[in-house]
Structure formats: structure tokens, C-alpha cells
C-alpha positions as CSV (number, residue, x, y, z in Angstrom):
1,X,-38.5,-35.7,-16.4
2,X,-35.2,-37.0,-15.3
3,X,-36.1,-36.2,-11.7
4,X,-39.4,-38.2,-12.0
5,X,-37.5,-41.1,-13.6
6,X,-35.0,-41.2,-10.8
7,X,-37.7,-40.9,-8.1
8,X,-39.6,-43.8,-9.8
9,X,-36.5,-45.9,-9.9
10,X,-35.9,-45.2,-6.2
11,X,-39.4,-46.1,-5.3
12,X,-39.2,-49.4,-7.3
13,X,-36.0,-50.3,-5.6
14,X,-37.5,-49.7,-2.2
15,X,-40.6,-51.8,-3.0
16,X,-38.4,-54.6,-4.4
17,X,-36.4,-54.6,-1.1
18,X,-39.5,-54.8,0.9
19,X,-40.9,-57.7,-1.1
20,X,-37.5,-59.4,-0.9
21,X,-37.3,-59.0,2.9
22,X,-40.9,-60.5,3.2
23,X,-40.0,-63.5,1.0
24,X,-36.9,-64.1,3.1
25,X,-38.9,-64.0,6.3
26,X,-41.4,-66.4,5.0
27,X,-38.8,-68.8,3.7
28,X,-37.0,-68.8,7.1
29,X,-40.2,-69.3,9.0
30,X,-41.1,-72.2,6.8
31,X,-37.7,-73.9,7.1
32,X,-37.8,-73.3,10.9
33,X,-41.2,-74.8,11.3
34,X,-40.3,-77.8,9.1
35,X,-37.1,-78.4,11.2
36,X,-39.0,-78.0,14.4
37,X,-41.6,-80.6,13.3
38,X,-38.9,-83.1,12.4
39,X,-37.2,-82.7,15.7
40,X,-40.5,-83.0,17.6
41,X,-41.4,-86.2,15.7
42,X,-37.9,-87.6,16.4
43,X,-38.2,-86.9,20.1
44,X,-41.8,-88.2,20.7
45,X,-41.2,-91.9,20.9
46,X,-38.7,-94.6,20.0
47,X,-41.4,-96.2,18.0
48,X,-40.9,-93.6,15.4
49,X,-37.4,-94.7,15.0
50,X,-38.5,-98.4,14.6
51,X,-41.1,-97.3,12.0
52,X,-38.5,-95.2,10.3
53,X,-36.1,-98.2,10.4
54,X,-38.8,-100.4,9.0
55,X,-39.7,-98.0,6.3
56,X,-36.1,-97.4,5.2
57,X,-34.3,-100.0,3.3
58,X,-31.9,-102.2,5.1
59,X,-28.6,-101.4,3.4
60,X,-29.2,-97.6,4.1
61,X,-27.6,-95.6,6.9
62,X,-28.5,-96.1,10.5
63,X,-30.9,-94.0,12.6
64,X,-28.2,-92.3,14.6
65,X,-26.4,-91.1,11.5
66,X,-29.7,-89.7,10.2
67,X,-30.3,-88.0,13.6
68,X,-26.9,-86.5,13.6
69,X,-27.3,-85.3,10.1
70,X,-30.7,-83.7,10.9
71,X,-29.1,-82.1,14.0
72,X,-26.4,-80.7,11.9
73,X,-28.9,-79.4,9.4
74,X,-30.9,-77.9,12.2
75,X,-27.8,-76.1,13.5
76,X,-27.1,-74.8,10.0
77,X,-30.7,-73.8,9.6
78,X,-30.7,-72.0,13.0
79,X,-27.5,-70.2,12.0
80,X,-29.1,-69.2,8.7
81,X,-32.2,-68.1,10.6
82,X,-30.1,-66.0,12.9
83,X,-28.2,-64.4,10.1
84,X,-31.4,-63.7,8.2
85,X,-32.8,-62.1,11.3
86,X,-29.8,-59.9,11.6
87,X,-30.1,-59.0,8.0
88,X,-33.8,-58.3,8.4
89,X,-33.2,-56.1,11.3
90,X,-30.5,-54.2,9.4
91,X,-32.8,-53.8,6.4
92,X,-35.6,-52.6,8.6
93,X,-33.4,-50.0,10.1
94,X,-32.2,-49.0,6.7
95,X,-35.8,-48.9,5.6
96,X,-36.8,-46.7,8.5
97,X,-34.0,-44.4,7.7
98,X,-35.0,-44.2,4.0
99,X,-38.7,-43.8,4.6
100,X,-38.5,-39.9,5.3
101,X,-36.4,-39.5,2.3
102,X,-38.9,-41.5,0.3
103,X,-41.7,-39.3,1.7
104,X,-39.8,-36.2,0.7
105,X,-39.2,-37.6,-2.8
106,X,-42.9,-38.5,-3.0
107,X,-43.9,-35.0,-2.1
108,X,-41.4,-33.6,-4.5
109,X,-42.5,-36.0,-7.2
110,X,-46.0,-34.9,-7.0
111,X,-46.2,-32.7,-10.1
112,X,-48.9,-30.3,-11.1
113,X,-51.4,-31.3,-13.7
114,X,-50.3,-28.5,-15.8
115,X,-46.6,-29.1,-16.7
116,X,-46.4,-26.1,-18.9
117,X,-47.3,-23.9,-16.0
118,X,-44.6,-25.5,-14.0
119,X,-42.0,-25.0,-16.8
120,X,-43.1,-21.4,-17.0
121,X,-42.7,-20.9,-13.3
122,X,-39.2,-22.4,-13.6
123,X,-38.3,-20.1,-16.4
124,X,-39.6,-17.1,-14.4
125,X,-37.6,-18.1,-11.4
126,X,-34.5,-18.5,-13.6
127,X,-35.0,-15.1,-15.2
128,X,-35.5,-13.5,-11.8
129,X,-32.3,-15.3,-10.6
130,X,-30.4,-13.9,-13.6
131,X,-31.8,-10.4,-12.9
132,X,-30.8,-10.7,-9.2
133,X,-27.3,-11.8,-10.2
134,X,-27.0,-8.8,-12.6
135,X,-28.3,-6.4,-9.9
136,X,-25.9,-7.9,-7.3
137,X,-23.0,-7.5,-9.7
138,X,-24.0,-3.9,-10.4
139,X,-24.3,-3.2,-6.7
140,X,-20.9,-4.7,-6.1
141,X,-19.4,-2.5,-8.8
142,X,-21.1,0.6,-7.4
143,X,-19.8,-0.2,-4.0
144,X,-16.3,-0.7,-5.3
145,X,-16.4,2.6,-7.2
146,X,-17.8,4.3,-4.0
147,X,-15.0,2.8,-2.0
148,X,-12.4,3.9,-4.6
149,X,-13.8,7.5,-4.7
150,X,-13.8,7.5,-0.8
151,X,-10.2,6.5,-0.8
152,X,-9.3,9.1,-3.4
153,X,-11.1,11.8,-1.4
154,X,-9.2,10.8,1.7
155,X,-5.9,10.8,-0.2
156,X,-6.8,14.3,-1.6
157,X,-7.5,15.6,1.9
158,X,-4.2,14.2,3.1
159,X,-2.4,15.9,0.2
160,X,-4.2,19.1,0.8
161,X,-3.2,18.9,4.5
162,X,0.4,18.4,3.4
163,X,0.2,21.3,1.0
164,X,-1.2,23.6,3.8
165,X,1.5,22.4,6.2
166,X,4.1,23.1,3.5
167,X,2.6,26.6,2.8
168,X,2.7,27.4,6.6
169,X,6.3,26.2,6.8
170,X,7.1,28.4,3.7
171,X,5.5,31.5,5.2
172,X,7.4,30.8,8.5
173,X,10.6,30.5,6.5
174,X,9.9,33.7,4.6
175,X,9.3,35.5,7.9
176,X,12.5,34.1,9.3
177,X,14.5,35.1,6.2
178,X,13.1,38.6,6.5
179,X,14.1,38.9,10.1
180,X,17.6,37.5,9.2
181,X,17.9,40.0,6.3
182,X,17.0,42.9,8.7
183,X,19.5,41.6,11.3
184,X,22.2,41.2,8.6
185,X,21.5,44.7,7.3
186,X,21.9,46.1,10.8
187,X,25.2,44.1,11.3
188,X,26.4,45.4,8.0
189,X,25.6,49.0,9.0
190,X,27.4,48.5,12.2
191,X,30.4,47.0,10.5
192,X,30.4,49.8,7.9
193,X,30.4,52.4,10.6
194,X,33.3,50.6,12.4
195,X,35.3,50.3,9.2
196,X,34.7,54.0,8.3
197,X,35.9,54.9,11.8
198,X,39.0,52.8,11.3
199,X,39.7,54.2,7.9
200,X,39.3,57.8,9.2
201,X,41.6,57.1,12.1
202,X,44.2,55.5,9.7
203,X,43.8,58.4,7.3
204,X,44.6,60.9,10.1
205,X,47.6,58.9,11.2
206,X,48.8,58.7,7.6
207,X,48.3,62.5,7.0
208,X,50.2,63.2,10.2
209,X,53.1,61.0,9.1
210,X,53.1,62.6,5.6
211,X,53.1,66.1,7.1
212,X,55.9,65.3,9.5
213,X,58.0,63.8,6.6
214,X,57.3,66.8,4.4
215,X,58.4,69.1,7.3
216,X,61.6,67.1,7.6
217,X,62.3,67.2,3.9
218,X,61.8,71.0,4.0
219,X,64.2,71.4,6.8
220,X,66.7,69.2,5.0
221,X,66.4,71.2,1.9
222,X,66.8,74.4,3.9
223,X,70.0,73.1,5.5
224,X,71.4,71.8,2.2
225,X,70.7,75.3,0.6
226,X,72.6,76.9,3.6
227,X,75.6,74.6,3.1
228,X,75.6,75.2,-0.6
229,X,75.7,79.0,0.0
230,X,78.6,78.6,2.4
231,X,80.5,76.5,-0.1
232,X,79.9,79.0,-2.8
233,X,81.3,81.9,-0.7
234,X,84.4,79.7,0.1
235,X,84.9,79.0,-3.5
236,X,84.7,82.6,-4.5
237,X,87.4,83.4,-1.9
238,X,89.7,80.6,-3.1
239,X,89.3,81.6,-6.7
240,X,90.6,85.1,-6.1
241,X,93.7,83.7,-4.4
242,X,94.4,81.1,-7.0
243,X,94.3,83.3,-10.1
244,X,98.1,83.7,-10.2
245,X,98.9,80.0,-10.9
246,X,100.6,78.8,-14.1
247,X,98.8,78.1,-17.3
248,X,100.2,74.6,-17.6
249,X,98.4,73.5,-14.5
250,X,95.2,75.2,-15.5
251,X,93.3,72.1,-16.7
252,X,94.5,70.0,-13.7
253,X,93.4,72.7,-11.4
254,X,90.1,73.0,-13.2
255,X,89.6,69.3,-12.7
256,X,90.5,69.4,-9.1
257,X,88.3,72.3,-8.4
258,X,85.4,70.6,-10.2
259,X,86.0,67.4,-8.2
260,X,86.3,69.3,-5.1
261,X,83.2,71.3,-5.8
262,X,81.2,68.0,-6.6
263,X,82.5,65.8,-3.7
264,X,81.8,68.3,-0.9
265,X,78.2,68.9,-2.1
266,X,77.3,65.2,-2.1
267,X,79.1,64.7,1.1
268,X,77.4,67.6,2.7
269,X,74.1,66.4,1.4
270,X,74.7,62.9,2.9
271,X,75.8,64.4,6.1
272,X,72.6,66.5,6.3
273,X,70.4,63.5,5.5
274,X,72.1,61.4,8.1
275,X,71.7,64.2,10.7
276,X,68.0,64.6,9.8
277,X,67.5,60.8,10.2
278,X,69.3,60.8,13.4
279,X,67.1,63.6,14.7
280,X,64.0,62.0,13.4
281,X,64.8,58.6,14.7
282,X,66.7,59.8,17.8
283,X,69.5,57.3,17.1
284,X,73.3,57.8,16.5
285,X,74.4,54.4,15.3
286,X,74.5,53.9,11.5
287,X,73.7,50.1,11.6
288,X,70.7,50.8,13.8
289,X,69.6,53.5,11.4
290,X,69.9,51.0,8.4
291,X,67.9,48.3,10.3
292,X,65.3,50.9,11.2
293,X,65.0,52.1,7.7
294,X,64.6,48.6,6.3
295,X,61.9,47.8,8.9
296,X,60.1,51.0,8.1
297,X,60.1,50.2,4.4
298,X,58.7,46.7,5.2
299,X,56.0,48.1,7.4
300,X,55.2,50.7,4.7
301,X,54.7,47.9,2.1
302,X,52.7,45.8,4.6
303,X,50.5,48.9,5.3
304,X,50.1,49.5,1.6
305,X,48.9,45.9,1.1
306,X,46.6,46.1,4.0
307,X,45.1,49.3,2.6
308,X,44.5,47.6,-0.7
309,X,42.9,44.6,1.0
310,X,40.7,46.8,3.1
311,X,39.6,48.7,0.0
312,X,38.7,45.5,-1.7
313,X,36.7,44.3,1.4
314,X,34.9,47.7,1.5
315,X,34.1,47.3,-2.2
316,X,32.8,43.8,-1.7
317,X,30.8,44.8,1.3
318,X,29.3,47.6,-0.6
319,X,28.4,45.3,-3.5
320,X,26.8,42.8,-1.1
321,X,25.0,45.6,0.6
322,X,23.7,46.8,-2.6
323,X,22.5,43.3,-3.6
324,X,20.8,42.8,-0.2
325,X,19.1,46.2,-0.5
326,X,17.9,45.3,-3.9
327,X,16.7,41.9,-2.7
328,X,15.0,43.5,0.3
329,X,13.3,46.0,-1.9
330,X,12.0,43.2,-4.2
331,X,10.9,41.2,-1.1
332,X,9.2,44.3,0.3
333,X,7.4,45.4,-2.9
334,X,6.7,41.9,-4.5
335,X,4.0,39.3,-3.8
336,X,6.5,37.2,-1.9
337,X,8.0,33.8,-2.7
338,X,5.2,32.0,-0.9
339,X,2.8,32.6,-3.7
340,X,5.4,31.6,-6.3
341,X,6.2,28.4,-4.3
342,X,2.4,27.7,-4.0
343,X,1.9,28.1,-7.7
344,X,4.9,25.8,-8.4
345,X,3.6,23.2,-5.9
346,X,0.1,23.5,-7.5
347,X,1.5,22.9,-11.0
348,X,3.6,19.9,-9.8
349,X,0.6,18.4,-8.0
350,X,-1.6,19.1,-11.0
351,X,0.8,17.2,-13.2
352,X,0.9,14.3,-10.6
353,X,-2.8,14.3,-10.5
354,X,-3.1,14.0,-14.3
355,X,-0.6,11.2,-14.2
356,X,-2.6,9.4,-11.5
357,X,-5.8,10.0,-13.4
358,X,-4.3,8.5,-16.5
359,X,-2.9,5.5,-14.6
360,X,-6.4,5.0,-13.0
361,X,-8.0,5.2,-16.4
362,X,-5.6,2.5,-17.6
363,X,-6.3,0.3,-14.6
364,X,-10.0,0.9,-15.1
365,X,-9.8,-0.2,-18.7
366,X,-7.8,-3.3,-17.6
367,X,-10.4,-3.9,-14.9
368,X,-13.2,-3.5,-17.5
369,X,-11.6,-6.0,-19.7
370,X,-11.0,-8.5,-16.9
371,X,-14.6,-8.1,-15.7
372,X,-15.9,-8.7,-19.2
373,X,-13.7,-11.8,-19.4
374,X,-15.0,-12.9,-16.0
375,X,-18.5,-12.2,-16.9
376,X,-18.0,-14.3,-20.1
377,X,-16.6,-17.1,-18.0
378,X,-19.4,-17.0,-15.5
379,X,-22.0,-17.0,-18.3
380,X,-20.2,-19.8,-20.1
381,X,-20.0,-21.8,-16.9
382,X,-23.7,-21.1,-16.1
383,X,-24.7,-22.2,-19.6
384,X,-22.6,-25.2,-19.3
385,X,-24.2,-26.0,-15.9
386,X,-27.7,-25.6,-17.3
387,X,-26.7,-27.6,-20.4
388,X,-25.3,-30.5,-18.3
389,X,-28.4,-30.4,-16.0
390,X,-30.4,-31.2,-19.0
391,X,-28.2,-34.0,-20.2
392,X,-29.1,-37.7,-19.3
393,X,-27.2,-39.5,-16.6
394,X,-25.6,-42.1,-19.0
395,X,-24.1,-39.2,-21.0
396,X,-22.9,-37.6,-17.9
397,X,-21.2,-40.8,-16.9
398,X,-19.6,-41.0,-20.2
399,X,-18.4,-37.5,-19.9
400,X,-17.1,-38.2,-16.4
401,X,-15.2,-41.1,-17.6
402,X,-13.5,-38.9,-20.3
403,X,-12.8,-36.0,-18.0
404,X,-9.7,-37.5,-16.2
405,X,-8.0,-38.1,-19.6
406,X,-8.9,-34.5,-20.6
407,X,-7.5,-33.3,-17.2
408,X,-4.3,-35.2,-17.7
409,X,-3.8,-33.9,-21.2
410,X,-4.6,-30.3,-20.1
411,X,-2.1,-30.6,-17.2
412,X,0.6,-32.0,-19.4
413,X,0.1,-29.6,-22.4
414,X,0.2,-25.9,-21.2
415,X,0.2,-24.5,-24.7
416,X,-3.1,-24.2,-26.5
417,X,-3.8,-26.7,-29.3
418,X,-6.2,-25.8,-32.0
419,X,-6.8,-29.5,-32.9
420,X,-7.9,-30.4,-29.4
421,X,-10.2,-27.4,-29.3
422,X,-11.7,-28.4,-32.6
423,X,-12.2,-32.0,-31.4
424,X,-13.9,-30.6,-28.2
425,X,-16.2,-28.4,-30.2
426,X,-17.1,-31.2,-32.6
427,X,-17.8,-33.5,-29.6
428,X,-20.0,-30.9,-28.0
429,X,-21.9,-30.2,-31.3
430,X,-22.4,-33.9,-31.9
431,X,-23.6,-34.5,-28.2
432,X,-26.1,-31.7,-28.5
433,X,-27.2,-32.7,-32.0
434,X,-27.8,-36.3,-30.8
435,X,-30.4,-35.2,-28.2
436,X,-34.0,-35.6,-29.4
437,X,-35.1,-32.1,-28.5
438,X,-32.3,-30.6,-30.7
439,X,-33.2,-32.4,-33.9
440,X,-35.2,-29.5,-35.3
441,X,-32.9,-26.7,-34.1
442,X,-29.1,-27.4,-33.5
443,X,-27.3,-25.2,-31.0
444,X,-24.0,-24.0,-32.0
445,X,-21.6,-22.5,-29.5
446,X,-21.0,-18.8,-29.6
447,X,-17.3,-17.9,-29.5
448,X,-16.4,-14.9,-27.3
449,X,-13.3,-13.1,-28.5
450,X,-12.8,-11.5,-25.1
451,X,-12.2,-14.8,-23.4
452,X,-10.4,-17.5,-25.4
453,X,-10.8,-20.2,-22.8
454,X,-14.6,-20.0,-22.4
455,X,-17.6,-20.9,-24.7
456,X,-21.2,-19.7,-24.5
457,X,-24.3,-21.2,-26.0
458,X,-26.8,-18.9,-27.7
459,X,-29.4,-18.5,-25.0
460,X,-30.9,-20.3,-22.1
461,X,-34.4,-20.3,-23.5
462,X,-33.3,-21.6,-26.9
463,X,-31.3,-24.6,-25.6
464,X,-33.0,-25.6,-22.3
465,X,-36.6,-24.3,-22.6
466,X,-39.3,-23.3,-25.0
467,X,-39.9,-19.8,-26.4
468,X,-42.8,-17.6,-25.3
469,X,-44.7,-18.2,-28.6
470,X,-44.5,-22.0,-28.2
471,X,-45.6,-21.8,-24.6
472,X,-48.7,-19.7,-25.6
473,X,-49.5,-22.1,-28.5
474,X,-49.2,-25.2,-26.4
475,X,-51.2,-23.7,-23.5
476,X,-54.0,-22.8,-25.9
477,X,-53.9,-26.3,-27.3
478,X,-54.1,-27.9,-23.8
479,X,-57.1,-25.5,-22.9
480,X,-58.9,-26.4,-26.1
481,X,-58.3,-30.2,-25.4
482,X,-59.5,-30.1,-21.9
483,X,-62.6,-28.0,-22.6
484,X,-65.6,-30.0,-23.9
485,X,-66.8,-29.2,-27.4
486,X,-70.2,-27.8,-27.8
487,X,-72.5,-29.8,-29.9
488,X,-74.3,-28.0,-32.7
489,X,-78.1,-28.0,-32.5
490,X,-79.8,-29.9,-35.3
491,X,-83.1,-28.8,-36.6
492,X,-85.3,-26.1,-35.4
493,X,-87.4,-25.9,-32.3
494,X,-91.0,-27.0,-32.7
495,X,-93.3,-24.1,-32.6
């Protein structure tokens, strides 16, 4: 109905403009013809001037002043005529430009005889539009899920490629470690053989040295025993000669003989030892013998420490060899570290996958909430749009006047104000209740808890259009009204 009113208003304005233009053209033509006649009458003869002079009173203005005034009036009229012609041309061009729009509006304004059918068609189109929007949104969601699944498949394939590469590298590392273990085992066997050879050689040298020392000690003991036997024989001979000494000097002699018997033995022993050392070392100087003895003792201690170190190294090498053999046996008869590593990687990746799935579920929940809020906002905006499309132009202008103030208040106050919300709700309810079509059934906004900044009306068919039962009832009434009523036959036919 509003469209028809606007079209009628436009048609009326166009007709008024045409009538106004025609009136202006007629007025200008009349003024132009009158001015032309006056000028022609003035220019015909001077008699006209005398007659005019006679007819006019004497104290009035002269003929020249009247002619000048008429000329000025003629100029002003010509200027007005030219201006009006320009305006007429502009209006004609504007009219020519507006004629196709007018034709389109006339074609659009031609309504069907049955308005109910037109409204029903509009509702069908609106329902089909809503269904198409729902299908489009569902298709977009399906496309997004497909793309997300495709990305997850690609990421899983890349991760599987990485795992395969890691498994190949692990197998190569195991093979390399096995070869290194075999090489180390061979090196240890070679070193063990070399150490055993060195130890056997050192043992032979030590045994030879010990045997030579034992032989030298035995020879020294033999020499000392020989010297002791000689001293005993000499003592026996001296005792037989000294028996006739006096008893007073007996203890002194006994002491002297004891000292003499002790000192020669030690002296002889030292002499024999020195001789043996000289023979063994092939040296006659005592200082040189002393230095050599000290150096031999130092070398002996050094060799002893070296032997202990070598024994410790041998024990350590044996322990490492045993550990390596045990490890080799485990690697040889076990499944290998590759499977264990693969299982560990599998468990780690499973945990990461569960974490990613949990995070994806959280994001999907957030996305669902956001989509529900967005859907609520879209539905509220659509309802508001349909609602506004059904509102009169005057009310829209009033709302447009109030919108800048609301925008300034909304930009100034960021925090939500319940009082302002209540005012807005009350204003909307009053505006909807004041409409004539809503006197019977008031529309109350449905508040959506998912979106706090949006509002929705109950339904499109309840607020902006009729229900199906009302459409059927009105269509039946129209059909009955248009159909002619059958007259009841009075009386019976004559036989």
C-alpha cells in the first residue's frame, strides 16, 4: 500500500508540473501578444498619438514618457518571456527524463485484482528466500568443515612423513651403532692381545731379574758361609794358644774375643755384599754404587706403580668389554631400539593428537557459540528490516531524526545501561502498538540470551503478514463475494 501511495503522489506531482508549465506558457503567450499589439498600434501612425493625447487628461504625463514606459515594460516582458522559455525547456527535458521512470512506476503500480494472491506470492518468495539463505549457510559450513578436514589430513600426512623419516634415520643410526660396536669390539680384542703380549714380556723380564737376584743372593750366602767357617777355624786355633792367660784378665779377654768375633763377621758380610754388588754392577767406586742403588730403587718403585696402573687399566677394560658384550647380546637377541623409539614416538604423537583434538573441540564450541550469536544478530537485523519496511514514511523520518542522538550517546557511553535499554524496548513496543494492524495482537520482542546486543520479533508471518488460516478464510470470502448468488425457484412447474 505504501508503494501505491508513493506512486500516486509521484504521478500527481508530475501532472501538476505539466499543468503548471502549460499555464505559464499560455500566460507568457498572452502577455507577449498584448505587448506586441500595443507596440504595433503605437508604430502605425502619429494619429494614434494625437488621439491618445486627446483622450488622456491634460495634466497627465506626455506621450514620450508613456512610450518609454511601454518600451521598458516590453523589455521586461521579453526578458520574462525568455526566462520562462528557458524554464520551460528545462522542465521539458526533466519531464522527458522522468517519463521512463513514470512508465516503470506505472507498470509496477499495476496491481493484480486479487491482492491476497499477491501477498501470498510475496510470502512464498520470502519463505523460499529464507530457505535458500539457510541452505547457503549450511553449504558454507559444510565447505568450511571439508576444508578443515582436508587441512587436517594434509597435516597428518606431513606428520606421518616426518615419523617415517625419523624411523628411517633411527634404523640407520642403529645400523651405524652396531657397526661401531663391532669395530670397537675388534679394537678392544686387538688392544687386549697387545696388552697381554706386553704383560707376558714384562713378566719374563721380571722373572729373569728375580732369578738373577736369587742366584746372586745364593752366591753371597755361600761366600759368607765359607768366611764364617774360616773364622771359626782361626778362633779355635787362637783359643788353644790363649788358655794360659791369667784369671784376672779373663772377663776382659772374653769381651775382646766376643767383640772380635762380632766385628769381623759383620765386616766380612759387608765386604762380601760389596763385592757381589761390584760384580753384579761391574763398578768399583762406592759412590757410583750408591747412586746406582738409589736409581734402581726408584725404578723399582716406578715399575711397581706402572704395574698397578696397568692392572687397573686391564680390569677397567675387562669391565667395559663385559658391558659391551652384554649390550651386544641384548641388541642381538632383542627387538631393537627402533621399535621402542617408534612406540615412544607413537605415544607422544597420540598425546599431542588428543591435545589438538581437545583444542579443536574447544574452538568448535566457541565457533558454534559465535555462529549462534551471528545467526541471532542476522535474524534480528532481518526482522528489524522487515519491520521497518512495514513502517510509514513519517515514522521512519522521526526515527531517522532520533538516530543521530542515539548514535552519539552510544559512542559516548561504552558500558551498557539498563535504563536506556528499557527505554528503547518501551519505545519499540509503543511504536508497534500504535500501528493499526497491531491493535488486536501486540508484538513483544523476544530476547535472545545468546546475543545481548540483538533483539528478535516473534515471527515474520505474525508481525508483517497474515497467517495461513486467515488467508484461506479471506480468499473464501472473496470468492463467495464475487460469485453470483443463485436465486431460489419459487413455485412448482406447471404440468
